N, CA, C, O and the ligand as a Tripos MOL2 file, in Angstrom:
@<TRIPOS>MOLECULE
protein
  281   279    71     0     0
PROTEIN
NO_CHARGES

@<TRIPOS>ATOM
      1 N          -4.9210    8.8150    0.4800 N.3       1 MET1
      2 CA         -3.7110    7.9580    0.4540 C.3       1 MET1
      3 C          -3.4710    7.4970   -0.9630 C.2       1 MET1
      4 O          -4.3390    6.8890   -1.5890 O.2       1 MET1
      5 N          -2.2830    7.7900   -1.4680 N.am      2 LYS2
      6 CA         -1.9590    7.2950   -2.8060 C.3       2 LYS2
      7 C          -0.5570    6.6950   -2.8240 C.2       2 LYS2
      8 O           0.2600    6.9570   -1.9410 O.2       2 LYS2
      9 N          -0.3030    5.9060   -3.8200 N.am      3 ILE3
     10 CA          1.0290    5.3030   -3.9820 C.3       3 ILE3
     11 C           1.6800    5.9760   -5.1890 C.2       3 ILE3
     12 O           1.1140    5.9850   -6.2820 O.2       3 ILE3
     13 N           2.8520    6.5280   -4.9880 N.am      4 ILE4
     14 CA          3.5340    7.1460   -6.1160 C.3       4 ILE4
     15 C           4.7970    6.3550   -6.4530 C.2       4 ILE4
     16 O           5.3950    5.7270   -5.5800 O.2       4 ILE4
     17 N           5.1920    6.3920   -7.7100 N.am      5 ILE5
     18 CA          6.4360    5.7400   -8.1250 C.3       5 ILE5
     19 C           7.5750    6.6550   -7.7240 C.2       5 ILE5
     20 O           7.6370    7.8190   -8.1190 O.2       5 ILE5
     21 N           8.4590    6.1060   -6.9400 N.am      6 GLN6
     22 CA          9.5650    6.9020   -6.4170 C.3       6 GLN6
     23 C          10.6490    7.0680   -7.4940 C.2       6 GLN6
     24 O          11.1450    6.0920   -8.0580 O.2       6 GLN6
     25 N          10.9940    8.3190   -7.7560 N.am      7 SER7
     26 CA         12.0030    8.5600   -8.7880 C.3       7 SER7
     27 C          13.3480    8.9400   -8.1840 C.2       7 SER7
     28 O          14.3800    8.8470   -8.8490 O.2       7 SER7
     29 N          13.3370    9.3670   -6.9280 N.am      8 GLY8
     30 CA         14.5830    9.7320   -6.2710 C.3       8 GLY8
     31 C          15.3060    8.5170   -5.7090 C.2       8 GLY8
     32 O          14.8160    7.3910   -5.7920 O.2       8 GLY8
     33 N          16.4790    8.7670   -5.1360 N.am      9 LYS9
     34 CA         17.2560    7.6720   -4.5570 C.3       9 LYS9
     35 C          17.0400    7.6350   -3.0570 C.2       9 LYS9
     36 O          17.9060    8.0490   -2.2870 O.2       9 LYS9
     37 N          15.8750    7.1350   -2.6410 N.am     10 VAL10
     38 CA         15.6290    7.0090   -1.2070 C.3      10 VAL10
     39 C          15.6290    5.5430   -0.8260 C.2      10 VAL10
     40 O          15.2970    4.6710   -1.6300 O.2      10 VAL10
     41 N          16.0090    5.2910    0.4210 N.am     11 ARG11
     42 CA         16.0960    3.9050    0.8580 C.3      11 ARG11
     43 C          14.7370    3.3840    1.2980 C.2      11 ARG11
     44 O          13.8860    4.1320    1.7800 O.2      11 ARG11
     45 N          14.5610    2.0900    1.1200 N.am     12 CYS12
     46 CA         13.3730    1.3980    1.5780 C.3      12 CYS12
     47 C          13.2560    1.5430    3.0980 C.2      12 CYS12
     48 O          14.2620    1.4560    3.8020 O.2      12 CYS12
     49 N          12.0520    1.7600    3.6080 N.am     13 ASP13
     50 CA         11.8320    2.0180    5.0300 C.3      13 ASP13
     51 C          11.6010    0.7600    5.8590 C.2      13 ASP13
     52 O          11.4990    0.8290    7.0830 O.2      13 ASP13
     53 N          11.5180   -0.3860    5.1930 N.am     14 ILE14
     54 CA         11.1740   -1.6080    5.9140 C.3      14 ILE14
     55 C          12.3980   -2.2070    6.6190 C.2      14 ILE14
     56 O          13.3550   -2.6270    5.9680 O.2      14 ILE14
     57 N          12.3540   -2.2420    7.9360 N.am     15 GLY15
     58 CA         13.4000   -2.8520    8.7430 C.3      15 GLY15
     59 C          14.7860   -2.3970    8.3230 C.2      15 GLY15
     60 O          15.0650   -1.2010    8.2320 O.2      15 GLY15
     61 N          15.6570   -3.3810    8.0650 N.am     16 LYS16
     62 CA         17.0260   -3.0510    7.6820 C.3      16 LYS16
     63 C          17.2340   -3.2690    6.1860 C.2      16 LYS16
     64 O          18.3590   -3.4850    5.7350 O.2      16 LYS16
     65 N          16.1590   -3.2120    5.4300 N.am     17 CYS17
     66 CA         16.2360   -3.4380    3.9960 C.3      17 CYS17
     67 C          17.1700   -2.4160    3.3500 C.2      17 CYS17
     68 O          16.9750   -1.2120    3.5200 O.2      17 CYS17
     69 N          18.1820   -2.8760    2.6120 N.am     18 PRO18
     70 CA         19.1610   -1.9570    2.0160 C.3      18 PRO18
     71 C          18.7760   -1.4730    0.6260 C.2      18 PRO18
     72 O          19.5100   -0.6920    0.0200 O.2      18 PRO18
     73 N          17.6380   -1.9230    0.1120 N.am     19 ASN19
     74 CA         17.2740   -1.5880   -1.2690 C.3      19 ASN19
     75 C          16.8330   -0.1290   -1.4290 C.2      19 ASN19
     76 O          16.4550    0.5450   -0.4700 O.2      19 ASN19
     77 N          16.8960    0.3140   -2.6550 N.am     20 VAL20
     78 CA         16.3860    1.6400   -3.0010 C.3      20 VAL20
     79 C          14.8740    1.5250   -3.2040 C.2      20 VAL20
     80 O          14.3890    0.5920   -3.8440 O.2      20 VAL20
     81 N          14.1410    2.4920   -2.6460 N.am     21 ALA21
     82 CA         12.6850    2.4440   -2.7180 C.3      21 ALA21
     83 C          12.2010    2.6150   -4.1480 C.2      21 ALA21
     84 O          12.7670    3.3770   -4.9330 O.2      21 ALA21
     85 N          11.1420    1.8870   -4.4620 N.am     22 ARG22
     86 CA         10.5230    1.9720   -5.7720 C.3      22 ARG22
     87 C           9.1740    2.6970   -5.6690 C.2      22 ARG22
     88 O           8.7460    3.3650   -6.6100 O.2      22 ARG22
     89 N           8.5190    2.5570   -4.5230 N.am     23 TYR23
     90 CA          7.2180    3.1770   -4.3230 C.3      23 TYR23
     91 C           7.2290    4.0040   -3.0360 C.2      23 TYR23
     92 O           7.9870    3.7240   -2.1070 O.2      23 TYR23
     93 N           6.3800    5.0180   -3.0030 N.am     24 SER24
     94 CA          6.1580    5.7610   -1.7710 C.3      24 SER24
     95 C           4.6760    5.7850   -1.4660 C.2      24 SER24
     96 O           3.8440    6.0520   -2.3330 O.2      24 SER24
     97 N           4.3630    5.4950   -0.1940 N.am     25 VAL25
     98 CA          2.9940    5.6320    0.2770 C.3      25 VAL25
     99 C           2.8390    7.0810    0.7260 C.2      25 VAL25
    100 O           3.5290    7.5380    1.6380 O.2      25 VAL25
    101 N           1.9330    7.7900    0.0800 N.am     26 ALA26
    102 CA          1.8080    9.2300    0.3040 C.3      26 ALA26
    103 C           0.4210    9.5830    0.8210 C.2      26 ALA26
    104 O          -0.5180    9.7440    0.0410 O.2      26 ALA26
    105 N           0.2960    9.7040    2.1480 N.am     27 PRO27
    106 CA         -1.0040   10.1200    2.6930 C.3      27 PRO27
    107 C          -1.3100   11.5600    2.2880 C.2      27 PRO27
    108 O          -0.4040   12.3400    1.9930 O.2      27 PRO27
    109 N          -2.5780   11.8940    2.2780 N.am     28 GLU28
    110 CA         -3.0240   13.2340    1.9070 C.3      28 GLU28
    111 C          -2.4150   14.2820    2.8350 C.2      28 GLU28
    112 O          -2.4240   14.1110    4.0540 O.2      28 GLU28
    113 N          -1.8900   15.3570    2.2690 N.am     29 GLY29
    114 CA         -1.4000   16.4750    3.0620 C.3      29 GLY29
    115 C          -0.0850   16.2390    3.7880 C.2      29 GLY29
    116 O           0.2490   16.9710    4.7190 O.2      29 GLY29
    117 N           0.6650   15.2210    3.3690 N.am     30 VAL30
    118 CA          1.9410   14.9030    4.0250 C.3      30 VAL30
    119 C           3.0890   15.2330    3.0710 C.2      30 VAL30
    120 O           3.0190   14.9270    1.8810 O.2      30 VAL30
    121 N           4.1400   15.8570    3.5940 N.am     31 SER31
    122 CA          5.2840   16.1960    2.7410 C.3      31 SER31
    123 C           6.1040   14.9300    2.4780 C.2      31 SER31
    124 O           5.9960   13.9480    3.2130 O.2      31 SER31
    125 N           6.9330   14.9610    1.4120 N.am     32 PRO32
    126 CA          7.6980   13.7570    1.0440 C.3      32 PRO32
    127 C           8.5260   13.1620    2.1890 C.2      32 PRO32
    128 O           8.8110   11.9650    2.1780 O.2      32 PRO32
    129 N           8.9130   13.9740    3.1700 N.am     33 SER33
    130 CA          9.6980   13.4180    4.2850 C.3      33 SER33
    131 C           8.8370   12.4870    5.1460 C.2      33 SER33
    132 O           9.3650   11.6800    5.9120 O.2      33 SER33
    133 N           7.5270   12.6030    5.0180 N.am     34 GLY34
    134 CA          6.6400   11.7450    5.7930 C.3      34 GLY34
    135 C           6.1330   10.5390    5.0290 C.2      34 GLY34
    136 O           5.3310    9.7660    5.5530 O.2      34 GLY34
    137 N           6.5880   10.3690    3.8040 N.am     35 TYR35
    138 CA          6.1630    9.2290    3.0150 C.3      35 TYR35
    139 C           6.7840    7.9400    3.5570 C.2      35 TYR35
    140 O           7.8420    7.9570    4.1860 O.2      35 TYR35
    141 N           6.1050    6.8350    3.3010 N.am     36 VAL36
    142 CA          6.6760    5.5260    3.6150 C.3      36 VAL36
    143 C           7.2050    4.9570    2.2980 C.2      36 VAL36
    144 O           6.4500    4.7450    1.3500 O.2      36 VAL36
    145 N           8.4940    4.7200    2.2600 N.am     37 ASN37
    146 CA          9.1260    4.2910    1.0070 C.3      37 ASN37
    147 C           9.3580    2.7930    0.9990 C.2      37 ASN37
    148 O           9.8500    2.2190    1.9690 O.2      37 ASN37
    149 N           8.9970    2.1740   -0.1070 N.am     38 LEU38
    150 CA          9.0820    0.7210   -0.2070 C.3      38 LEU38
    151 C           9.8040    0.3030   -1.4800 C.2      38 LEU38
    152 O           9.5720    0.8680   -2.5480 O.2      38 LEU38
    153 N          10.6800   -0.6900   -1.3620 N.am     39 CYS39
    154 CA         11.2900   -1.2370   -2.5660 C.3      39 CYS39
    155 C          10.3320   -2.2450   -3.1720 C.2      39 CYS39
    156 O           9.3180   -2.5960   -2.5700 O.2      39 CYS39
    157 N          10.6620   -2.7050   -4.3670 N.am     40 GLU40
    158 CA          9.7840   -3.6380   -5.0790 C.3      40 GLU40
    159 C           9.4600   -4.8740   -4.2440 C.2      40 GLU40
    160 O           8.2930   -5.2490   -4.1270 O.2      40 GLU40
    161 N          10.4810   -5.5130   -3.6590 N.am     41 SER41
    162 CA         10.2310   -6.7800   -2.9840 C.3      41 SER41
    163 C           9.4880   -6.5720   -1.6570 C.2      41 SER41
    164 O           8.6370   -7.3850   -1.2960 O.2      41 SER41
    165 N           9.8010   -5.4960   -0.9300 N.am     42 CYS42
    166 CA          9.0620   -5.2370    0.3120 C.3      42 CYS42
    167 C           7.6180   -4.8660    0.0080 C.2      42 CYS42
    168 O           6.7110   -5.2440    0.7500 O.2      42 CYS42
    169 N           7.3950   -4.1300   -1.0790 N.am     43 ALA43
    170 CA          6.0330   -3.7660   -1.4500 C.3      43 ALA43
    171 C           5.2270   -5.0250   -1.7370 C.2      43 ALA43
    172 O           4.0720   -5.1380   -1.3270 O.2      43 ALA43
    173 N           5.8450   -5.9780   -2.4480 N.am     44 GLU44
    174 CA          5.1530   -7.2280   -2.7660 C.3      44 GLU44
    175 C           4.8480   -8.0300   -1.5040 C.2      44 GLU44
    176 O           3.7580   -8.5810   -1.3490 O.2      44 GLU44
    177 N           5.8340   -8.0860   -0.6040 N.am     45 GLU45
    178 CA          5.6250   -8.8300    0.6390 C.3      45 GLU45
    179 C           4.5560   -8.1860    1.4890 C.2      45 GLU45
    180 O           3.7190   -8.8730    2.0750 O.2      45 GLU45
    181 N           4.5830   -6.8610    1.5580 N.am     46 LEU46
    182 CA          3.5850   -6.1230    2.3250 C.3      46 LEU46
    183 C           2.1980   -6.3630    1.7470 C.2      46 LEU46
    184 O           1.2260   -6.5590    2.4770 O.2      46 LEU46
    185 N           2.1290   -6.3430    0.4390 N.am     47 TYR47
    186 CA          0.8470   -6.5300   -0.2500 C.3      47 TYR47
    187 C           0.2620   -7.9060    0.0660 C.2      47 TYR47
    188 O          -0.9240   -8.0250    0.3720 O.2      47 TYR47
    189 N           1.0940   -8.9370   -0.0070 N.am     48 SER48
    190 CA          0.5580  -10.2660    0.2380 C.3      48 SER48
    191 C           0.2690  -10.4750    1.7240 C.2      48 SER48
    192 O          -0.6710  -11.1870    2.0790 O.2      48 SER48
    193 N           1.0790   -9.8520    2.6020 N.am     49 ALA49
    194 CA          0.8110   -9.9630    4.0320 C.3      49 ALA49
    195 C          -0.5070   -9.2720    4.3800 C.2      49 ALA49
    196 O          -1.3010   -9.7940    5.1610 O.2      49 ALA49
    197 N          -0.7310   -8.1020    3.7990 N.am     50 LEU50
    198 CA         -1.9860   -7.3760    4.0470 C.3      50 LEU50
    199 C          -3.1620   -8.1340    3.4490 C.2      50 LEU50
    200 O          -4.2560   -8.1640    4.0130 O.2      50 LEU50
    201 N          -2.9130   -8.7480    2.2890 N.am     51 GLY51
    202 CA         -3.9660   -9.4780    1.6040 C.3      51 GLY51
    203 C          -4.5170  -10.6310    2.4280 C.2      51 GLY51
    204 O          -5.6670  -11.0390    2.2670 O.2      51 GLY51
    205 N          -3.6480  -11.1620    3.3390 N.am     52 ARG52
    206 CA         -4.1230  -12.2540    4.1890 C.3      52 ARG52
    207 C          -5.0210  -11.7330    5.3110 C.2      52 ARG52
    208 O          -5.8320  -12.4730    5.8670 O.2      52 ARG52
    209 N          -4.8630  -10.4420    5.6360 N.am     53 LEU53
    210 CA         -5.6430   -9.8570    6.7200 C.3      53 LEU53
    211 C          -6.8810   -9.1200    6.2140 C.2      53 LEU53
    212 O          -7.9510   -9.1580    6.8220 O.2      53 LEU53
    213 N          -6.6940   -8.4510    5.0800 N.am     54 LEU54
    214 CA         -7.7850   -7.6330    4.5600 C.3      54 LEU54
    215 C          -8.5060   -8.3950    3.4620 C.2      54 LEU54
    216 O          -7.9280   -8.6860    2.4150 O.2      54 LEU54
    217 N          -9.7580   -8.7130    3.7030 N.am     55 VAL55
    218 CA        -10.5300   -9.4470    2.7080 C.3      55 VAL55
    219 C         -11.3170   -8.4430    1.8750 C.2      55 VAL55
    220 O         -12.1280   -7.6840    2.4060 O.2      55 VAL55
    221 N         -11.0750   -8.4420    0.5690 N.am     56 PRO56
    222 CA        -11.8280   -7.5030   -0.2710 C.3      56 PRO56
    223 C         -13.3180   -7.8230   -0.2400 C.2      56 PRO56
    224 O         -13.7170   -8.9790   -0.1000 O.2      56 PRO56
    225 N         -14.1120   -6.8070   -0.3700 N.am     57 LYS57
    226 CA        -15.5640   -7.0280   -0.3840 C.3      57 LYS57
    227 C         -15.9210   -7.7600   -1.6710 C.2      57 LYS57
    228 O         -15.5630   -7.3280   -2.7680 O.2      57 LYS57
    229 N         -16.6210   -8.8570   -1.5220 N.am     58 SER58
    230 CA        -16.9840   -9.6160   -2.7140 C.3      58 SER58
    231 C         -18.1310   -8.9310   -3.4430 C.2      58 SER58
    232 O         -18.9660   -8.2790   -2.8150 O.2      58 SER58
    233 N         -18.1770   -9.0730   -4.7540 N.am     59 PRO59
    234 CA        -19.2630   -8.4520   -5.5420 C.3      59 PRO59
    235 C         -20.6310   -8.8870   -5.0350 C.2      59 PRO59
    236 O         -21.5880   -8.1140   -5.0720 O.2      59 PRO59
    237 N         -20.7220  -10.1400   -4.5580 N.am     60 LYS60
    238 CA        -21.9890  -10.6640   -4.0770 C.3      60 LYS60
    239 C         -22.5010   -9.8280   -2.8990 C.2      60 LYS60
    240 O         -23.6720   -9.4510   -2.8510 O.2      60 LYS60
    241 N         -21.6020   -9.5480   -1.9570 N.am     61 ASN61
    242 CA        -21.9870   -8.7430   -0.8050 C.3      61 ASN61
    243 C         -22.3970   -7.3340   -1.1970 C.2      61 ASN61
    244 O         -23.3300   -6.7620   -0.6340 O.2      61 ASN61
    245 N         -21.6780   -6.7810   -2.1830 N.am     62 MET62
    246 CA        -21.9810   -5.4340   -2.6060 C.3      62 MET62
    247 C         -23.3710   -5.3640   -3.2520 C.2      62 MET62
    248 O         -24.1100   -4.3980   -3.0590 O.2      62 MET62
    249 N         -23.7110   -6.4030   -4.0190 N.am     63 LEU63
    250 CA        -25.0350   -6.4410   -4.6410 C.3      63 LEU63
    251 C         -26.1110   -6.5670   -3.5710 C.2      63 LEU63
    252 O         -27.1490   -5.9080   -3.6280 O.2      63 LEU63
    253 N         -25.8380   -7.4350   -2.5900 N.am     64 ALA64
    254 CA        -26.7980   -7.6340   -1.5120 C.3      64 ALA64
    255 C         -26.9970   -6.3290   -0.7530 C.2      64 ALA64
    256 O         -28.1080   -5.9980   -0.3380 O.2      64 ALA64
    257 N         -25.8990   -5.5910   -0.5770 N.am     65 LYS65
    258 CA        -25.9680   -4.3330    0.1440 C.3      65 LYS65
    259 C         -26.8590   -3.3280   -0.6040 C.2      65 LYS65
    260 O         -27.6550   -2.6020   -0.0070 O.2      65 LYS65
    261 N         -26.6900   -3.3180   -1.9250 N.am     66 LYS66
    262 CA        -27.5050   -2.4220   -2.7580 C.3      66 LYS66
    263 C         -28.9870   -2.7210   -2.6060 C.2      66 LYS66
    264 O         -29.8280   -1.8220   -2.6180 O.2      66 LYS66
    265 N         -29.2870   -4.0160   -2.4610 N.am     67 ARG67
    266 CA        -30.6950   -4.4140   -2.3320 C.3      67 ARG67
    267 C         -31.2050   -4.2460   -0.9130 C.2      67 ARG67
    268 O         -32.3850   -4.4560   -0.6320 O.2      67 ARG67
    269 N         -30.2910   -3.8630   -0.0180 N.am     68 GLY68
    270 CA        -30.7020   -3.6320    1.3630 C.3      68 GLY68
    271 C         -30.7830   -4.9110    2.1750 C.2      68 GLY68
    272 O         -31.5040   -4.9760    3.1710 O.2      68 GLY68
    273 N         -30.0320   -5.9460    1.7450 N.am     69 GLU69
    274 CA        -30.1150   -7.2200    2.4740 C.3      69 GLU69
    275 C         -29.0910   -7.3160    3.5950 C.2      69 GLU69
    276 O         -29.1720   -8.2030    4.4450 O.2      69 GLU69
    277 N         -28.1300   -6.4020    3.5940 N.am     70 ILE70
    278 CA        -27.1230   -6.4350    4.6780 C.3      70 ILE70
    279 C         -27.3250   -5.2220    5.5890 C.2      70 ILE70
    280 O         -26.5900   -5.0510    6.5620 O.2      70 ILE70
    281 ZN         12.7030   -3.1270    0.9270 Zn       71 ZN71
@<TRIPOS>BOND
     1     1     2 1
     2     2     3 1
     3     3     4 2
     4     3     5 am
     5     5     6 1
     6     6     7 1
     7     7     8 2
     8     7     9 am
     9     9    10 1
    10    10    11 1
    11    11    12 2
    12    11    13 am
    13    13    14 1
    14    14    15 1
    15    15    16 2
    16    15    17 am
    17    17    18 1
    18    18    19 1
    19    19    20 2
    20    19    21 am
    21    21    22 1
    22    22    23 1
    23    23    24 2
    24    23    25 am
    25    25    26 1
    26    26    27 1
    27    27    28 2
    28    27    29 am
    29    29    30 1
    30    30    31 1
    31    31    32 2
    32    31    33 am
    33    33    34 1
    34    34    35 1
    35    35    36 2
    36    35    37 am
    37    37    38 1
    38    38    39 1
    39    39    40 2
    40    39    41 am
    41    41    42 1
    42    42    43 1
    43    43    44 2
    44    43    45 am
    45    45    46 1
    46    46    47 1
    47    47    48 2
    48    47    49 am
    49    49    50 1
    50    50    51 1
    51    51    52 2
    52    51    53 am
    53    53    54 1
    54    54    55 1
    55    55    56 2
    56    55    57 am
    57    57    58 1
    58    58    59 1
    59    59    60 2
    60    59    61 am
    61    61    62 1
    62    62    63 1
    63    63    64 2
    64    63    65 am
    65    65    66 1
    66    66    67 1
    67    67    68 2
    68    67    69 am
    69    69    70 1
    70    70    71 1
    71    71    72 2
    72    71    73 am
    73    73    74 1
    74    74    75 1
    75    75    76 2
    76    75    77 am
    77    77    78 1
    78    78    79 1
    79    79    80 2
    80    79    81 am
    81    81    82 1
    82    82    83 1
    83    83    84 2
    84    83    85 am
    85    85    86 1
    86    86    87 1
    87    87    88 2
    88    87    89 am
    89    89    90 1
    90    90    91 1
    91    91    92 2
    92    91    93 am
    93    93    94 1
    94    94    95 1
    95    95    96 2
    96    95    97 am
    97    97    98 1
    98    98    99 1
    99    99   100 2
   100    99   101 am
   101   101   102 1
   102   102   103 1
   103   103   104 2
   104   103   105 am
   105   105   106 1
   106   106   107 1
   107   107   108 2
   108   107   109 am
   109   109   110 1
   110   110   111 1
   111   111   112 2
   112   111   113 am
   113   113   114 1
   114   114   115 1
   115   115   116 2
   116   115   117 am
   117   117   118 1
   118   118   119 1
   119   119   120 2
   120   119   121 am
   121   121   122 1
   122   122   123 1
   123   123   124 2
   124   123   125 am
   125   125   126 1
   126   126   127 1
   127   127   128 2
   128   127   129 am
   129   129   130 1
   130   130   131 1
   131   131   132 2
   132   131   133 am
   133   133   134 1
   134   134   135 1
   135   135   136 2
   136   135   137 am
   137   137   138 1
   138   138   139 1
   139   139   140 2
   140   139   141 am
   141   141   142 1
   142   142   143 1
   143   143   144 2
   144   143   145 am
   145   145   146 1
   146   146   147 1
   147   147   148 2
   148   147   149 am
   149   149   150 1
   150   150   151 1
   151   151   152 2
   152   151   153 am
   153   153   154 1
   154   154   155 1
   155   155   156 2
   156   155   157 am
   157   157   158 1
   158   158   159 1
   159   159   160 2
   160   159   161 am
   161   161   162 1
   162   162   163 1
   163   163   164 2
   164   163   165 am
   165   165   166 1
   166   166   167 1
   167   167   168 2
   168   167   169 am
   169   169   170 1
   170   170   171 1
   171   171   172 2
   172   171   173 am
   173   173   174 1
   174   174   175 1
   175   175   176 2
   176   175   177 am
   177   177   178 1
   178   178   179 1
   179   179   180 2
   180   179   181 am
   181   181   182 1
   182   182   183 1
   183   183   184 2
   184   183   185 am
   185   185   186 1
   186   186   187 1
   187   187   188 2
   188   187   189 am
   189   189   190 1
   190   190   191 1
   191   191   192 2
   192   191   193 am
   193   193   194 1
   194   194   195 1
   195   195   196 2
   196   195   197 am
   197   197   198 1
   198   198   199 1
   199   199   200 2
   200   199   201 am
   201   201   202 1
   202   202   203 1
   203   203   204 2
   204   203   205 am
   205   205   206 1
   206   206   207 1
   207   207   208 2
   208   207   209 am
   209   209   210 1
   210   210   211 1
   211   211   212 2
   212   211   213 am
   213   213   214 1
   214   214   215 1
   215   215   216 2
   216   215   217 am
   217   217   218 1
   218   218   219 1
   219   219   220 2
   220   219   221 am
   221   221   222 1
   222   222   223 1
   223   223   224 2
   224   223   225 am
   225   225   226 1
   226   226   227 1
   227   227   228 2
   228   227   229 am
   229   229   230 1
   230   230   231 1
   231   231   232 2
   232   231   233 am
   233   233   234 1
   234   234   235 1
   235   235   236 2
   236   235   237 am
   237   237   238 1
   238   238   239 1
   239   239   240 2
   240   239   241 am
   241   241   242 1
   242   242   243 1
   243   243   244 2
   244   243   245 am
   245   245   246 1
   246   246   247 1
   247   247   248 2
   248   247   249 am
   249   249   250 1
   250   250   251 1
   251   251   252 2
   252   251   253 am
   253   253   254 1
   254   254   255 1
   255   255   256 2
   256   255   257 am
   257   257   258 1
   258   258   259 1
   259   259   260 2
   260   259   261 am
   261   261   262 1
   262   262   263 1
   263   263   264 2
   264   263   265 am
   265   265   266 1
   266   266   267 1
   267   267   268 2
   268   267   269 am
   269   269   270 1
   270   270   271 1
   271   271   272 2
   272   271   273 am
   273   273   274 1
   274   274   275 1
   275   275   276 2
   276   275   277 am
   277   277   278 1
   278   278   279 1
   279   279   280 2
@<TRIPOS>SUBSTRUCTURE
     1 MET1         2 RESIDUE 1 A MET
     2 LYS2         6 RESIDUE 1 A LYS
     3 ILE3        10 RESIDUE 1 A ILE
     4 ILE4        14 RESIDUE 1 A ILE
     5 ILE5        18 RESIDUE 1 A ILE
     6 GLN6        22 RESIDUE 1 A GLN
     7 SER7        26 RESIDUE 1 A SER
     8 GLY8        30 RESIDUE 1 A GLY
     9 LYS9        34 RESIDUE 1 A LYS
    10 VAL10       38 RESIDUE 1 A VAL
    11 ARG11       42 RESIDUE 1 A ARG
    12 CYS12       46 RESIDUE 1 A CYS
    13 ASP13       50 RESIDUE 1 A ASP
    14 ILE14       54 RESIDUE 1 A ILE
    15 GLY15       58 RESIDUE 1 A GLY
    16 LYS16       62 RESIDUE 1 A LYS
    17 CYS17       66 RESIDUE 1 A CYS
    18 PRO18       70 RESIDUE 1 A PRO
    19 ASN19       74 RESIDUE 1 A ASN
    20 VAL20       78 RESIDUE 1 A VAL
    21 ALA21       82 RESIDUE 1 A ALA
    22 ARG22       86 RESIDUE 1 A ARG
    23 TYR23       90 RESIDUE 1 A TYR
    24 SER24       94 RESIDUE 1 A SER
    25 VAL25       98 RESIDUE 1 A VAL
    26 ALA26      102 RESIDUE 1 A ALA
    27 PRO27      106 RESIDUE 1 A PRO
    28 GLU28      110 RESIDUE 1 A GLU
    29 GLY29      114 RESIDUE 1 A GLY
    30 VAL30      118 RESIDUE 1 A VAL
    31 SER31      122 RESIDUE 1 A SER
    32 PRO32      126 RESIDUE 1 A PRO
    33 SER33      130 RESIDUE 1 A SER
    34 GLY34      134 RESIDUE 1 A GLY
    35 TYR35      138 RESIDUE 1 A TYR
    36 VAL36      142 RESIDUE 1 A VAL
    37 ASN37      146 RESIDUE 1 A ASN
    38 LEU38      150 RESIDUE 1 A LEU
    39 CYS39      154 RESIDUE 1 A CYS
    40 GLU40      158 RESIDUE 1 A GLU
    41 SER41      162 RESIDUE 1 A SER
    42 CYS42      166 RESIDUE 1 A CYS
    43 ALA43      170 RESIDUE 1 A ALA
    44 GLU44      174 RESIDUE 1 A GLU
    45 GLU45      178 RESIDUE 1 A GLU
    46 LEU46      182 RESIDUE 1 A LEU
    47 TYR47      186 RESIDUE 1 A TYR
    48 SER48      190 RESIDUE 1 A SER
    49 ALA49      194 RESIDUE 1 A ALA
    50 LEU50      198 RESIDUE 1 A LEU
    51 GLY51      202 RESIDUE 1 A GLY
    52 ARG52      206 RESIDUE 1 A ARG
    53 LEU53      210 RESIDUE 1 A LEU
    54 LEU54      214 RESIDUE 1 A LEU
    55 VAL55      218 RESIDUE 1 A VAL
    56 PRO56      222 RESIDUE 1 A PRO
    57 LYS57      226 RESIDUE 1 A LYS
    58 SER58      230 RESIDUE 1 A SER
    59 PRO59      234 RESIDUE 1 A PRO
    60 LYS60      238 RESIDUE 1 A LYS
    61 ASN61      242 RESIDUE 1 A ASN
    62 MET62      246 RESIDUE 1 A MET
    63 LEU63      250 RESIDUE 1 A LEU
    64 ALA64      254 RESIDUE 1 A ALA
    65 LYS65      258 RESIDUE 1 A LYS
    66 LYS66      262 RESIDUE 1 A LYS
    67 ARG67      266 RESIDUE 1 A ARG
    68 GLY68      270 RESIDUE 1 A GLY
    69 GLU69      274 RESIDUE 1 A GLU
    70 ILE70      278 RESIDUE 1 A ILE
    71 ZN71       281 GROUP 0 **** ****
């Protein structure tokens, strides 16, 4: 899964958003018609909404994991 900067004139895929997409979410092995296109503001909103649900692994946990404590 990668995020590419959208250079074409495609519309944002979020709801009824009328903006032109700035980013495309491009899963591995999927053609551009299967990309999820996001404008700048929807991408930011999505990012912060996901950020509330997905907690990044803290460095402390990763170190503990290396030592075999988790
Ligand atoms: Zn949008």
